[in-house]
DOTIDO-366664 format. One line per 4 residues: number of its first residue (from 1); for each residue x, y, z of C-alpha. Coordinates in Angstrom, 1 decimal, m for minus. Layout:
% residues N
NUM	X,Y,Z | ...
% end
This chain:
% residues 409
1	0.0,0.0,0.0 | 1.4,3.4,m1.0 | 0.5,6.7,0.8 | 1.2,9.9,m1.1
5	1.4,13.3,0.7 | 1.4,16.6,m1.2 | 3.3,19.5,0.4 | 2.9,23.0,m1.1
9	6.0,25.2,m1.3 | 6.5,28.6,m2.9 | 9.6,27.3,m4.7 | 8.6,24.0,m6.2
13	6.9,23.1,m9.5 | 3.4,21.5,m10.1 | 2.8,17.9,m9.2 | 3.8,14.9,m11.3
17	3.8,11.2,m10.7 | 6.3,10.0,m8.3 | 7.8,7.0,m10.3 | 6.9,8.1,m13.8
21	8.4,10.8,m16.1 | 6.1,13.3,m17.6 | 4.7,12.1,m20.9 | 4.3,15.0,m23.4
25	1.7,13.0,m25.3 | m0.6,13.0,m22.2 | m0.1,16.8,m21.6 | 0.2,18.5,m25.0
29	0.7,22.2,m25.1 | 0.9,22.9,m21.4 | 3.5,25.3,m20.0 | 3.8,25.8,m16.3
33	6.8,28.1,m16.4 | 4.7,31.0,m15.1 | 3.4,29.0,m12.1 | 5.2,28.7,m8.8
37	6.8,25.3,m8.3 | 5.4,22.6,m6.0 | 7.2,20.0,m4.1 | 5.8,16.5,m3.8
41	6.6,14.5,m0.8 | 5.8,10.8,m1.0 | 5.9,8.4,1.9 | 6.0,4.6,1.4
45	5.8,2.7,4.7 | 7.4,5.6,6.6 | 9.9,6.6,3.9 | 9.6,10.0,2.2
49	11.2,11.5,m0.9 | 11.0,14.9,m2.8 | 11.0,15.4,m6.6 | 11.1,18.6,m8.4
53	9.1,18.8,m11.6 | 10.7,20.2,m14.7 | 9.4,23.4,m16.4 | 7.9,22.8,m19.7
57	7.9,25.6,m22.2 | 4.9,24.1,m24.1 | 2.5,24.7,m21.2 | 2.0,28.4,m21.7
61	m1.5,28.0,m23.3 | m2.8,26.2,m20.3 | m1.3,28.9,m18.0 | m3.1,31.7,m19.8
65	m6.4,29.7,m19.9 | m6.2,29.3,m16.1 | m5.7,33.0,m15.6 | m8.8,33.8,m17.7
69	m10.9,31.4,m15.7 | m9.8,32.8,m12.4 | m10.5,36.4,m13.6 | m14.1,35.4,m14.7
73	m14.7,33.6,m11.4 | m13.6,36.7,m9.5 | m15.9,38.9,m11.4 | m18.9,36.5,m10.8
77	m18.0,36.3,m7.1 | m18.0,40.1,m6.8 | m21.4,40.4,m8.5 | m22.8,37.7,m6.2
81	m21.5,39.7,m3.2 | m23.1,42.9,m4.4 | m26.5,41.2,m4.8 | m26.3,39.3,m1.6
85	m25.6,42.6,0.3 | m28.5,44.4,m1.4 | m31.3,41.8,m1.4 | m31.9,41.5,2.4
89	m32.3,45.3,2.7 | m34.9,45.4,m0.1 | m36.7,42.5,1.4 | m36.8,44.2,4.8
93	m38.2,47.4,3.4 | m40.9,45.4,1.5 | m41.8,43.5,4.7 | m42.1,46.7,6.7
97	m44.3,48.4,4.1 | m46.5,45.3,3.9 | m46.8,45.1,7.8 | m47.7,48.8,7.9
101	m50.4,48.3,5.2 | m51.8,45.3,7.1 | m51.9,47.2,10.4 | m53.7,50.2,8.7
105	m56.2,47.9,7.0 | m56.9,46.1,10.4 | m57.3,49.4,12.2 | m59.8,50.6,9.6
109	m61.7,47.3,9.8 | m62.0,47.6,13.6 | m63.2,51.2,13.3 | m65.9,50.1,10.8
113	m66.9,47.2,13.0 | m67.4,49.5,16.0 | m69.2,52.2,14.0 | m71.6,49.8,12.4
117	m72.3,48.3,15.8 | m73.1,51.7,17.4 | m75.4,52.7,14.6 | m77.2,49.3,14.6
121	m77.9,49.6,18.4 | m79.2,53.2,18.0 | m81.4,52.5,15.0 | m82.6,49.2,16.4
125	m83.5,50.8,19.8 | m85.4,53.6,18.1 | m87.4,51.2,16.0 | m88.3,48.9,19.0
129	m89.4,51.9,21.0 | m92.3,52.6,18.7 | m92.7,49.2,16.9 | m92.8,46.7,19.8
133	m92.7,43.5,17.6 | m89.2,42.0,18.2 | m89.9,38.8,16.1 | m90.9,40.9,13.1
137	m88.0,43.3,13.5 | m85.5,40.4,13.8 | m87.0,38.6,10.8 | m86.8,41.9,8.7
141	m83.1,42.3,9.8 | m82.3,38.7,8.8 | m84.1,39.3,5.6 | m81.9,42.3,4.8
145	m78.9,40.2,5.5 | m80.1,37.4,3.2 | m80.6,39.9,0.4 | m77.1,41.2,0.8
149	m75.8,37.6,0.8 | m77.7,36.6,m2.3 | m76.4,39.7,m4.1 | m72.8,38.8,m3.1
153	m73.1,35.3,m4.4 | m75.0,36.2,m7.6 | m72.3,38.9,m8.5 | m69.4,36.7,m7.4
157	m68.3,39.3,m4.8 | m67.7,36.3,m2.6 | m67.5,32.7,m3.7 | m70.6,30.5,m3.2
161	m70.2,27.6,m0.8 | m70.8,24.0,m1.9 | m73.4,22.6,0.3 | m74.3,19.0,1.0
165	m76.9,17.3,3.1 | m74.3,16.6,5.8 | m73.2,20.2,5.9 | m76.8,21.4,6.2
169	m77.5,18.9,8.9 | m74.6,20.2,10.9 | m75.4,23.9,10.2 | m79.1,23.6,11.1
173	m78.7,23.5,15.0 | m76.3,26.5,14.7 | m79.0,28.4,12.7 | m81.6,27.6,15.3
177	m79.4,28.9,18.1 | m78.5,32.0,16.0 | m82.2,32.7,15.4 | m83.1,32.4,19.1
181	m80.1,34.5,20.2 | m80.9,37.4,18.0 | m84.6,37.3,18.7 | m84.0,37.3,22.5
185	m81.5,40.1,22.2 | m84.1,42.2,20.5 | m86.7,41.3,23.1 | m84.3,42.6,25.8
189	m83.4,45.8,23.8 | m87.1,46.6,23.5 | m87.6,46.3,27.3 | m84.4,47.8,28.9
193	m81.7,50.3,28.1 | m79.1,49.4,25.5 | m76.3,49.8,28.0 | m77.9,47.3,30.4
197	m78.5,44.7,27.7 | m74.8,44.8,26.7 | m73.8,44.7,30.4 | m75.8,41.5,30.8
201	m74.3,40.1,27.6 | m70.8,40.5,29.1 | m71.7,37.2,30.9 | m71.1,35.4,27.6
205	m67.6,34.0,28.8 | m69.3,32.4,31.8 | m71.6,30.3,29.6 | m68.8,29.6,27.2
209	m66.8,27.9,30.0 | m69.9,26.2,31.3 | m71.0,24.6,28.0 | m67.3,23.7,27.2
213	m67.2,21.6,30.3 | m70.7,20.1,29.8 | m70.5,19.2,26.1 | m66.8,19.2,25.2
217	m65.2,18.1,28.4 | m62.7,21.0,28.3 | m62.0,22.1,31.8 | m60.8,25.7,32.4
221	m57.6,26.7,34.1 | m57.6,28.4,37.5 | m56.9,31.8,35.9 | m59.9,31.5,33.6
225	m62.2,30.7,36.6 | m60.7,33.6,38.5 | m61.4,36.0,35.6 | m65.1,35.0,35.7
229	m65.6,36.2,39.2 | m65.5,40.0,38.4 | m67.7,39.3,35.3 | m70.5,37.7,37.5
233	m70.1,40.3,40.3 | m70.1,43.3,38.0 | m73.2,42.2,36.2 | m75.0,41.6,39.5
237	m74.0,45.0,40.8 | m75.1,46.7,37.6 | m78.5,44.8,37.7 | m79.3,45.8,41.2
241	m78.9,49.5,40.5 | m80.3,49.6,36.9 | m83.1,52.2,36.5 | m84.8,50.4,33.6
245	m84.6,46.9,35.1 | m87.4,44.4,34.5 | m87.3,40.7,34.5 | m88.3,40.1,30.9
249	m85.5,42.3,29.6 | m83.0,40.7,32.1 | m84.0,37.1,31.4 | m84.2,37.5,27.6
253	m80.6,39.0,27.6 | m79.4,36.1,29.8 | m81.1,33.6,27.6 | m79.5,35.1,24.5
257	m76.1,34.5,26.2 | m77.1,30.8,26.5 | m78.2,30.4,22.9 | m75.3,32.4,21.4
261	m72.7,30.4,23.4 | m74.4,27.1,22.8 | m74.1,28.0,19.0 | m70.3,28.5,19.4
265	m69.9,25.2,21.3 | m72.1,23.3,18.8 | m69.9,24.7,16.0 | m66.9,23.1,17.5
269	m68.7,19.8,18.3 | m70.5,19.3,15.0 | m68.1,20.8,12.4 | m65.2,18.6,13.2
273	m64.1,17.3,9.8 | m62.0,19.8,7.9 | m63.5,18.9,4.6 | m67.0,19.5,6.0
277	m66.3,23.0,7.2 | m66.9,26.4,5.6 | m64.9,29.5,5.9 | m66.2,32.0,8.5
281	m68.0,34.3,6.2 | m69.8,31.6,4.2 | m70.8,29.8,7.4 | m72.3,33.0,8.8
285	m74.0,33.7,5.5 | m75.6,30.2,5.3 | m76.7,30.5,9.0 | m78.3,33.9,8.3
289	m80.3,32.6,5.2 | m81.6,29.6,7.2 | m82.4,31.7,10.2 | m84.5,34.0,8.1
293	m86.4,31.0,6.7 | m87.0,29.7,10.2 | m88.1,32.9,11.7 | m90.6,34.3,9.1
297	m93.4,31.8,9.9 | m92.8,32.2,13.7 | m93.1,36.0,13.3 | m96.3,35.6,11.4
301	m97.8,33.3,14.0 | m96.6,35.3,17.0 | m97.2,38.9,15.8 | m98.9,38.8,12.5
305	m102.4,38.7,13.9 | m101.8,42.1,15.4 | m101.3,43.7,12.0 | m104.4,45.2,10.5
309	m104.9,47.6,7.7 | m105.4,50.4,10.2 | m102.3,49.7,12.2 | m99.9,52.0,10.4
313	m102.4,54.9,10.2 | m102.9,54.6,13.9 | m99.1,54.9,14.4 | m99.2,58.0,12.3
317	m102.0,59.4,14.4 | m99.8,58.8,17.5 | m97.1,61.1,16.0 | m94.9,58.3,14.5
321	m93.3,59.1,11.2 | m93.9,55.8,9.4 | m91.6,56.7,6.5 | m88.8,57.4,9.0
325	m89.6,54.2,10.8 | m89.2,52.2,7.6 | m85.9,53.9,6.7 | m84.4,53.3,10.1
329	m85.6,49.7,10.0 | m83.7,49.2,6.7 | m80.6,50.9,8.0 | m80.7,48.7,11.2
333	m81.0,45.6,9.0 | m78.0,46.7,6.9 | m75.9,47.6,9.8 | m76.9,44.3,11.6
337	m75.6,42.2,8.8 | m72.6,44.4,7.9 | m71.1,44.6,11.3 | m71.2,40.8,11.7
341	m69.7,40.3,8.3 | m66.8,42.6,9.2 | m66.4,40.8,12.5 | m65.9,37.5,10.7
345	m63.6,39.1,8.3 | m61.4,40.4,11.1 | m61.5,36.9,12.7 | m59.9,35.5,9.6
349	m57.0,38.0,9.9 | m56.3,37.8,13.7 | m56.2,35.2,16.4 | m59.4,34.3,18.4
353	m57.8,35.9,21.5 | m57.2,39.2,19.7 | m60.7,39.1,18.3 | m62.1,38.5,21.8
357	m60.2,41.5,23.2 | m61.6,43.6,20.3 | m65.1,42.4,21.1 | m64.7,43.5,24.7
361	m63.5,46.9,23.6 | m66.5,47.1,21.2 | m68.9,46.4,24.1 | m67.4,49.3,26.0
365	m67.7,51.6,23.0 | m71.4,50.6,22.5 | m72.3,51.1,26.1 | m70.6,54.5,26.3
369	m72.1,55.7,23.0 | m75.7,54.5,23.9 | m75.5,56.3,27.3 | m74.4,59.5,25.6
373	m76.9,59.3,22.7 | m80.0,58.3,24.7 | m78.8,60.3,27.8 | m79.3,57.3,30.0
377	m79.2,58.1,33.7 | m76.4,56.1,35.2 | m75.5,56.0,38.9 | m72.0,55.6,40.3
381	m72.7,52.0,41.5 | m74.2,51.1,38.2 | m71.3,52.4,36.2 | m68.9,50.7,38.7
385	m70.6,47.3,38.1 | m70.5,47.7,34.4 | m66.8,48.6,34.5 | m65.9,45.6,36.8
389	m67.9,43.2,34.5 | m66.0,44.5,31.3 | m62.7,44.3,33.1 | m63.5,40.7,33.9
393	m64.1,40.0,30.2 | m60.8,41.5,29.3 | m59.1,39.4,31.9 | m60.8,36.4,30.7
397	m59.5,37.0,27.1 | m56.0,37.3,28.6 | m56.4,34.2,30.7 | m57.4,32.2,27.7
401	m54.0,32.9,26.2 | m52.2,31.3,29.1 | m51.5,27.6,28.5 | m51.2,25.2,31.4
405	m47.7,23.9,32.0 | m47.3,20.2,31.0 | m47.0,18.0,34.1 | m43.5,16.5,34.7
409	m43.3,12.8,34.1
% end
């Protein structure tokens, strides 16, 4: 076995075989006179020897070719370095500009969400004050939403979902809960102040946790349970000091919490398979259309018998502007569907925890704006109870982000 070692030296010629002489036929036209020599040290079973290669005048063509190749390689390397230094900076600027655009878009969507919610609650309360038919009002609002949805699908503003019998069977319980939740909310808004209804609806996290334990077997963490205490205490404190309190308004708002949160839990329980699920906007759209179909016959049975040809003239005789009533009903229906559509669009852009925090802030904005617009008398204890309940909702959304530490094995 032969082991060959190459030792570079500034005064030795290029390598050649240890035991063979250079063969000109194997290396035609190669001149290494311009290259620095190289010593070759060979070791055979511990013995080493050095041979100096002879300079061949015929190798000049190869020497010039090598110089050209090195020159081209150096130019390409310099070009690559320039590009590598400039690309990350451009990418960073593009990323910063896209992040800024996304932040501005998200801020605008939150502002639209809050504004539509404020206008919906104002218009809806004004309509329910003079038109005390909550089932008819709710059906009309769902009808406005259904018209908007059908226009979106017909004009391809949003892609139409592919529905199957299994999907419809899974969505139907959600639509029933959605229908009852909106109907009961309007019953409450017709009986008590807007601010008080939304204070009661701050109890939604309590029912979310309760139904998650009962139907999904998901037990809350200690922090989540602790955050529910100020929610319950704040709602109780606000209820005891509410000037417009009555049991129908209170119980209907509480029942709307039950139905709305049961809808959320059912959506997790029934829509399990990924191929059977719809995106948030299409799911809400299908639920809205089904809810409208379900509520129209119920509204006719419950409140239709009270409509007579002389009903609207009698409202006009009482000083009600019927045209203004119809306009505000339409505006309430448009705002009702639009703010929920924007809410689901935001949910597709942010995490559920961020959306929950935004929903808590929205409730604060709605309560404050309704108190200012309707000049609702609010005592210090009542406002304190509302503030404590809303603070509990915020703590709940933060506690949901905390994940329990895995138990050590």
